[in-house]
Structure formats: structure tokens, C-alpha cells
C-alpha positions as CSV (number, residue, x, y, z in Angstrom):
1,X,-15.0,4.1,4.3
2,X,-15.5,0.5,5.1
3,X,-15.9,-0.8,8.7
4,X,-14.5,-4.0,10.1
5,X,-10.8,-3.4,9.6
6,X,-8.7,-5.1,12.2
7,X,-6.7,-2.5,14.2
8,X,-3.0,-3.1,14.6
9,X,-1.1,-2.1,17.8
10,X,1.3,-0.1,15.6
11,X,-1.4,2.0,13.9
12,X,-3.9,2.6,16.8
13,X,-2.1,5.8,17.8
14,X,-3.2,8.8,15.7
15,X,0.2,10.4,16.0
16,X,2.3,10.6,12.9
17,X,5.5,9.8,14.7
18,X,4.3,6.2,15.3
19,X,4.0,5.7,11.5
20,X,7.6,7.1,11.1
21,X,8.9,4.6,13.6
22,X,7.1,1.8,11.8
23,X,8.6,2.8,8.5
24,X,12.1,3.1,10.1
25,X,11.7,-0.4,11.4
26,X,10.4,-1.8,8.1
27,X,13.2,-0.1,6.2
28,X,15.8,-1.4,8.6
29,X,14.5,-5.0,8.2
30,X,14.4,-4.5,4.4
31,X,18.0,-3.3,4.2
32,X,19.2,-6.2,6.4
33,X,17.4,-8.6,4.1
34,X,19.0,-7.0,1.0
35,X,22.4,-7.9,2.4
36,X,21.5,-11.6,2.7
37,X,23.3,-13.6,0.0
38,X,26.2,-12.9,-2.2
39,X,26.2,-9.9,-4.5
40,X,27.6,-10.1,-8.0
41,X,29.3,-6.8,-8.8
42,X,30.1,-5.9,-12.4
43,X,31.9,-2.8,-13.8
44,X,31.1,-1.2,-17.2
45,X,31.8,2.1,-18.8
46,X,29.3,4.8,-19.7
47,X,29.3,6.8,-23.0
48,X,32.1,9.0,-21.6
49,X,34.3,6.1,-20.6
50,X,33.6,6.5,-16.9
51,X,33.6,3.4,-14.8
52,X,30.1,2.4,-13.5
53,X,29.5,-0.3,-10.9
54,X,26.3,-2.2,-10.9
55,X,25.2,-4.9,-8.4
56,X,23.2,-8.0,-9.3
57,X,21.1,-9.1,-6.3
58,X,19.5,-12.3,-7.6
59,X,20.6,-14.0,-4.3
60,X,18.8,-11.4,-2.1
61,X,15.4,-12.4,-0.7
62,X,14.1,-8.9,-1.6
63,X,15.2,-5.8,-3.4
64,X,13.9,-2.3,-4.1
65,X,11.6,-2.3,-7.1
66,X,11.0,0.3,-9.7
67,X,9.5,3.5,-8.3
68,X,6.8,3.3,-11.0
69,X,4.9,1.0,-8.7
70,X,4.9,3.7,-6.0
71,X,3.7,6.2,-8.6
72,X,0.8,3.8,-9.4
73,X,-0.2,3.6,-5.7
74,X,0.1,7.4,-5.3
75,X,-1.9,8.0,-8.4
76,X,-4.6,5.6,-7.2
77,X,-5.1,7.5,-4.0
78,X,-5.3,10.7,-5.9
79,X,-8.2,9.3,-8.0
80,X,-9.9,7.9,-4.9
81,X,-9.7,11.2,-3.1
82,X,-11.8,12.7,-5.9
83,X,-14.4,10.0,-5.7
84,X,-13.2,8.4,-8.9
85,X,-13.6,4.8,-7.9
86,X,-13.7,3.6,-11.5
87,X,-10.4,5.4,-12.2
88,X,-8.9,3.9,-9.0
89,X,-10.0,0.4,-10.1
90,X,-8.2,0.8,-13.5
91,X,-5.1,-0.4,-11.8
92,X,-6.7,-3.6,-10.6
93,X,-6.7,-7.0,-12.3
94,X,-10.0,-8.5,-13.2
95,X,-9.5,-11.2,-10.7
96,X,-8.1,-8.9,-8.0
97,X,-8.8,-9.5,-4.3
98,X,-9.4,-6.7,-1.8
99,X,-8.5,-8.1,1.7
100,X,-10.0,-6.6,4.8
101,X,-7.8,-7.2,7.9
102,X,-10.7,-8.9,9.7
103,X,-10.3,-11.8,7.4
104,X,-13.1,-10.9,4.9
105,X,-12.3,-10.5,1.2
106,X,-14.0,-8.9,-1.7
107,X,-13.1,-10.9,-4.9
108,X,-13.2,-9.6,-8.4
109,X,-12.8,-6.1,-10.0
110,X,-16.6,-5.6,-10.3
111,X,-17.3,-6.6,-6.7
112,X,-14.5,-4.4,-5.3
113,X,-15.8,-1.4,-7.4
114,X,-19.3,-1.9,-6.1
115,X,-18.0,-2.3,-2.5
116,X,-16.3,1.1,-2.6
117,X,-19.0,2.9,-4.4
118,X,-21.4,1.9,-1.7
119,X,-18.9,3.2,1.0
120,X,-18.6,6.5,-0.8
121,X,-22.3,7.2,-0.2
122,X,-21.4,8.1,3.4
123,X,-18.3,10.2,2.6
124,X,-18.4,14.0,2.0
125,X,-14.6,14.3,1.3
126,X,-11.4,12.4,1.8
127,X,-7.7,13.1,1.4
128,X,-4.5,11.2,2.1
129,X,-1.5,13.0,3.7
130,X,2.0,12.2,4.9
131,X,2.3,9.5,2.2
132,X,5.3,7.2,2.2
133,X,5.9,4.5,-0.4
134,X,8.3,1.6,-0.6
135,X,8.1,-0.7,-3.7
136,X,9.9,-4.0,-3.3
137,X,10.6,-7.1,-5.4
138,X,10.2,-10.3,-3.3
139,X,12.3,-13.1,-4.6
140,X,12.0,-15.5,-1.7
141,X,8.8,-15.2,0.3
142,X,9.3,-15.4,4.1
143,X,5.8,-16.7,4.9
144,X,2.7,-17.1,2.7
145,X,3.0,-13.9,0.7
146,X,3.3,-14.2,-3.1
147,X,6.7,-13.5,-4.7
148,X,7.0,-10.6,-7.1
149,X,6.4,-6.8,-6.9
150,X,4.8,-5.3,-3.8
151,X,4.1,-1.6,-3.1
152,X,4.1,-0.8,0.6
153,X,2.3,2.4,1.6
154,X,1.8,4.4,4.7
155,X,-0.4,7.5,5.0
156,X,-3.0,9.4,7.0
157,X,-6.7,9.2,6.0
158,X,-8.5,12.5,6.5
159,X,-12.2,11.8,6.1
160,X,-15.2,14.0,6.5
161,X,-18.6,12.2,6.5
162,X,-21.9,13.5,5.3
163,X,-23.1,13.6,8.9
164,X,-20.5,16.3,9.6
165,X,-18.1,14.1,11.6
166,X,-14.4,14.1,10.7
167,X,-11.8,11.3,11.2
168,X,-8.0,11.3,11.0
169,X,-6.7,7.7,10.7
170,X,-3.1,6.3,10.2
171,X,-3.3,3.6,7.6
172,X,-1.0,1.0,5.9
173,X,-1.7,-0.8,2.7
174,X,0.2,-3.4,0.7
175,X,-0.5,-4.1,-3.0
176,X,0.8,-7.0,-5.1
177,X,1.2,-6.6,-8.8
178,X,0.8,-9.4,-11.4
179,X,2.9,-10.0,-14.5
180,X,0.8,-7.4,-16.3
181,X,1.5,-4.7,-13.8
182,X,-2.1,-4.9,-12.4
183,X,-2.9,-5.1,-8.7
184,X,-4.2,-8.7,-7.9
185,X,-3.9,-8.5,-4.2
186,X,-4.7,-5.4,-2.0
187,X,-4.5,-5.6,1.8
188,X,-5.6,-2.7,4.0
189,X,-4.8,-2.1,7.7
190,X,-6.1,0.7,9.9
191,X,-8.0,1.2,13.2
192,X,-11.7,1.2,12.6
193,X,-12.6,2.7,15.9
194,X,-12.7,6.3,14.6
195,X,-14.8,5.2,11.6
196,X,-17.2,3.3,13.7
197,X,-17.6,6.2,16.1
198,X,-18.6,8.5,13.2
199,X,-21.4,6.1,12.3
200,X,-23.0,6.6,15.7
201,X,-22.8,10.4,15.8
202,X,-25.5,12.6,14.2
């Protein structure tokens, strides 16, 4: 796995309950945001004549997105766990950007592919557990994030390196999808201290 990721205070603890607190906080903020702005409620009937209520939320700054984006993120991790970097990269746009939390970026699908294939040379096996996904549709950005579909993910990285050292690392990633449903912006956050320590052990 790559080194140089900026650790966040939230994710430095290896305990899973910290991640759950983070998700609870994020979900709470999201639900509050969803209540911002007027909702237009309409009522229609289904095929049996039963009344159904739907809510239009165009005035909300953010809404839940289709779970298919969570499925894409989940499937990508599954491919990566089998060392299938090419399969993982199928979900990326040609001009995709992989953003490392230390400020460095890897630009372009080919460059990102080569980046991770090089990192895989040190990995014996990897899996992702305790996965949590939250796809959202951002209508009104709050800062400098692009509007559109984002998939927010939390999970535990369980890595074993070829030198025999193991690491268990809480991680968070955010992926932005372009108009074609491809990832054009991928941001990764996790504490690199456990990874860096594996590189010094024989």
C-alpha cells in the first residue's frame, strides 16, 4: 500500500468504534442538510390504486444517491483485494485523479494503474472489512468539492506484507463520479504510521 497518507485525528485509533462514531456524526450532519430548504411533496397512485407520497428535494443541498454507486465502490474493493488492479481501474475515468492526503496527486488512469501495481509488489494479501457506504448527490457544494454524485466509504484495511508483517488500518475514501458514471476524483484518508512501520521491519 502507498505511504505518505496524511493521518486524521479521527482515524488514528485502530478501534472500530471510532469509525462508527465518525459515521454517526457524518450521517447526522447529512440528515440535517437534507432538511434544509423546502420540500415539494406530491401524491400519486400505484397500480393498485394505493396512494404513494414522493418528495422532491431539489432545494436540498445534498440528498441520498442511488445505491448503485455504493455497489461500484464495494465491487472495486473486492477486485483490489484479489490483486486485480486493472479490474479496479475499470471504474475510473481516463482523466481520473487519485488524491493522496499529503497533497500529492496521481493524474490519469494509466498513471494510477502503474502507481498501485508498484505498491502491490510489497503486498502478500489484503482484505477490507467492516465496510460502510453512503452515496450522496451534492447539489450545492459547501466548499471546493465538485457537485454531483459522491460515494463515501469507511472500512478496515487488513494487509499482510511479503516481509511477514501485518497491519490493520481504519480508512476513509470519497469518490466522485462524472456524468458517465466513472470515478474522476478519488480521495483516500488513513494513518500511514502502521504502514511505514512495516517497511522497517524484516
